[in-house]
C-alpha positions as CSV (number, residue, x, y, z in Angstrom):
1,M,-3.4,-16.2,-31.1
2,P,-1.8,-20.0,-30.2
3,E,-2.6,-20.8,-26.3
4,S,1.3,-20.8,-25.5
5,I,1.1,-16.8,-26.7
6,D,-2.2,-16.3,-25.0
7,I,-1.2,-16.6,-21.7
8,F,1.2,-13.8,-21.4
9,K,-2.1,-11.4,-22.8
10,I,-2.8,-9.4,-19.9
11,E,-6.6,-9.9,-19.4
12,S,-8.7,-8.9,-16.6
13,N,-11.1,-11.6,-15.6
14,H,-14.4,-8.9,-15.5
15,V,-15.7,-10.2,-12.1
16,L,-17.8,-7.4,-10.6
17,P,-15.8,-5.7,-7.9
18,T,-18.3,-6.0,-4.3
19,R,-17.4,-5.2,-0.5
20,G,-15.0,-7.5,1.1
21,K,-13.3,-8.9,-2.4
22,I,-10.0,-7.4,-3.9
23,L,-8.7,-6.1,-6.8
24,I,-5.4,-7.0,-7.8
25,S,-3.3,-4.5,-10.1
26,E,-1.8,-6.1,-13.4
27,P,1.6,-6.9,-13.5
28,F,3.2,-4.2,-16.0
29,L,0.9,-1.6,-13.9
30,C,3.7,1.9,-13.8
31,D,1.6,3.7,-11.5
32,K,3.8,4.8,-8.7
33,L,1.0,4.3,-6.2
34,F,-0.7,1.4,-6.8
35,S,2.3,-1.1,-8.7
36,R,1.8,-5.0,-7.7
37,S,-1.1,-3.7,-5.1
38,V,-4.1,-5.8,-3.5
39,I,-6.7,-3.0,-2.7
40,L,-9.6,-4.7,-0.2
41,M,-12.7,-2.9,-1.7
42,I,-14.8,-1.5,1.4
43,D,-17.6,-0.4,-1.2
44,H,-18.7,-0.1,-4.4
45,T,-21.9,1.7,-5.8
46,C,-23.3,3.7,-8.5
47,E,-21.6,6.3,-6.9
48,G,-18.2,4.9,-6.3
49,S,-16.0,2.8,-5.0
50,M,-13.2,2.8,-2.0
51,G,-10.6,0.4,-1.3
52,L,-7.6,-0.2,1.3
53,V,-4.4,-0.7,-0.4
54,M,-3.3,-4.0,1.7
55,N,0.8,-4.8,0.7
56,K,2.1,-1.3,1.0
57,L,4.2,-0.5,4.3
58,S,4.2,3.4,5.6
59,S,7.1,4.5,7.4
60,L,4.8,5.5,10.6
61,S,4.0,3.6,13.5
62,L,0.9,4.1,15.6
63,A,2.2,5.5,18.4
64,E,4.0,8.4,16.4
65,I,0.6,9.6,16.0
66,F,-1.0,8.9,19.1
67,E,0.8,10.0,22.0
68,D,-1.7,7.9,24.5
69,L,-0.1,4.8,22.9
70,D,3.0,5.4,23.9
71,G,5.2,2.3,24.1
72,K,3.6,0.8,21.2
73,E,5.8,1.5,18.6
74,N,5.8,-1.7,16.9
75,I,2.3,-1.1,15.4
76,P,3.1,-0.5,12.0
77,I,0.6,1.6,9.7
78,Y,0.1,0.8,6.3
79,W,-0.5,2.8,3.3
80,G,-4.0,2.9,2.4
81,G,-4.0,4.8,-0.8
82,P,-3.8,8.5,-1.6
83,L,-6.9,10.4,-0.5
84,G,-7.9,11.0,3.1
85,T,-3.9,10.7,4.3
86,D,-5.0,13.0,7.1
87,T,-6.9,10.1,8.7
88,I,-6.3,6.7,10.3
89,F,-8.6,3.8,9.2
90,Y,-8.7,0.4,10.7
91,I,-9.8,-3.1,9.5
92,H,-10.0,-6.0,12.4
93,T,-11.8,-8.9,13.3
94,L,-13.2,-8.1,16.6
95,T,-16.5,-8.5,17.3
96,D,-16.8,-6.3,20.0
97,I,-16.2,-3.3,18.7
98,P,-19.3,-0.3,18.9
99,H,-20.4,0.7,15.3
100,S,-17.7,-1.2,13.2
101,L,-18.7,-1.7,9.3
102,P,-18.9,-5.4,8.4
103,L,-17.2,-6.3,5.5
104,G,-18.3,-9.9,5.2
105,K,-16.6,-13.2,7.1
106,G,-16.1,-11.9,10.4
107,L,-13.7,-8.7,9.0
108,Y,-15.0,-5.3,10.1
109,M,-13.8,-1.9,9.3
110,N,-13.1,1.0,11.9
111,G,-15.8,1.3,14.8
112,D,-15.5,3.4,18.2
113,F,-11.9,4.2,18.0
114,E,-11.7,4.3,22.1
115,S,-12.3,0.9,22.1
116,V,-9.4,0.1,19.8
117,K,-7.1,1.7,21.9
118,E,-8.3,0.1,25.3
119,Y,-7.6,-3.2,23.4
120,I,-4.5,-2.3,22.9
121,R,-3.6,-0.7,26.1
122,Q,-4.8,-4.2,27.6
123,G,-2.1,-5.8,25.6
124,K,-4.0,-8.1,23.7
125,E,-3.1,-9.7,20.4
126,I,-3.0,-7.2,17.7
127,E,-1.3,-9.3,15.5
128,G,-3.5,-11.1,12.7
129,K,-6.2,-8.8,14.8
130,I,-6.0,-5.4,14.0
131,R,-4.2,-3.1,11.0
132,F,-3.8,0.4,10.5
133,F,-4.0,2.4,7.1
134,V,-3.5,5.8,6.4
135,G,-5.4,7.1,3.6
136,Y,-7.4,5.2,1.3
137,S,-8.3,4.8,-2.5
138,G,-11.0,5.9,-4.3
139,W,-13.1,6.2,-7.6
140,E,-15.4,8.4,-8.9
141,K,-18.7,6.8,-10.6
142,G,-18.0,4.4,-13.2
143,Q,-14.3,5.1,-13.0
144,L,-13.2,1.7,-11.5
145,H,-15.8,0.1,-14.0
146,E,-13.5,1.6,-16.8
147,E,-10.1,0.6,-15.3
148,I,-11.4,-3.2,-15.0
149,Q,-12.6,-2.8,-18.7
150,M,-8.7,-1.4,-19.7
151,N,-7.2,-4.9,-17.8
152,T,-5.9,-2.6,-15.0
153,W,-7.5,-5.1,-12.0
154,I,-8.5,-8.3,-11.9
155,V,-11.0,-8.9,-9.2
156,S,-10.9,-12.1,-6.8
157,Q,-11.7,-12.9,-3.1
158,T,-9.1,-14.2,-0.4
159,S,-9.5,-15.3,3.3
160,N,-9.3,-13.3,6.3
161,A,-6.0,-14.7,7.6
162,S,-4.4,-13.7,4.2
163,L,-5.7,-10.1,4.5
164,M,-4.2,-9.5,8.0
165,D,-1.4,-11.3,8.1
166,E,1.1,-8.7,8.0
167,K,4.2,-10.7,7.8
168,E,3.1,-12.1,4.7
169,S,1.6,-8.6,3.3
170,S,4.8,-7.8,1.0
171,D,4.0,-11.2,-0.6
172,L,0.3,-10.8,-1.4
173,W,0.2,-9.5,-5.0
174,R,2.1,-12.7,-5.9
175,T,0.4,-15.1,-3.7
176,S,-3.4,-13.4,-3.9
177,L,-2.6,-14.4,-8.1
178,D,-1.0,-17.6,-7.6
179,R,-4.6,-18.7,-6.0
180,L,-6.2,-17.8,-9.0
181,G,-4.1,-20.3,-10.7
182,G,-3.6,-20.5,-14.6
183,K,-2.2,-17.4,-16.5
184,Y,-2.5,-15.4,-13.6
185,K,-0.4,-17.7,-11.6
186,I,2.2,-17.2,-14.6
187,W,1.6,-13.5,-14.5
188,S,3.0,-13.7,-10.6
189,R,6.3,-14.8,-11.6
190,F,6.7,-11.9,-14.6
191,P,9.7,-9.4,-14.0
192,Q,8.5,-5.8,-13.1
193,R,10.5,-4.5,-16.1
194,P,10.7,-7.1,-18.5
195,G,13.4,-5.2,-20.7
196,L,15.8,-5.1,-17.5
197,N,16.2,-8.8,-17.9
């Protein structure tokens, strides 16, 4: 296949997913839930995998769910995935939240929620420090590996600053591909529905 044609071939980079890495969906993934998504891997074991979609804003705010945070309506909640949608998850860079799960490079998940709420009530900086999600994404044993083999996901890594920047979250899919360079950067410019162009 000529090189000029090969750049349009959708092919995963076959990097293994591990905690703290990200999954970037291939450009033409038609799944309504995961189209053009970036997922932070929370766990990946032989028993299954868990992650949070980083770039899909929900219609909820934190104060709508927790009345004791009244007056904090501007704290958004993102859609983490279709599973466990009765649960709020959060990632953060706060080192003093008890029982947090380290994700690597100073990034943590969950921990003592009362400590997080107290941090918010004190009026401390939220942007770039804490992000909230409803639900999570999950894969059964072997499922994620199979999807990667089918070229559904590219596995990569990114900075905490990129993951925590809510202002840039809507553009995270494109910028994550751009950072990989080469044909992946070209993929980021593909129209989602080529037939409409």
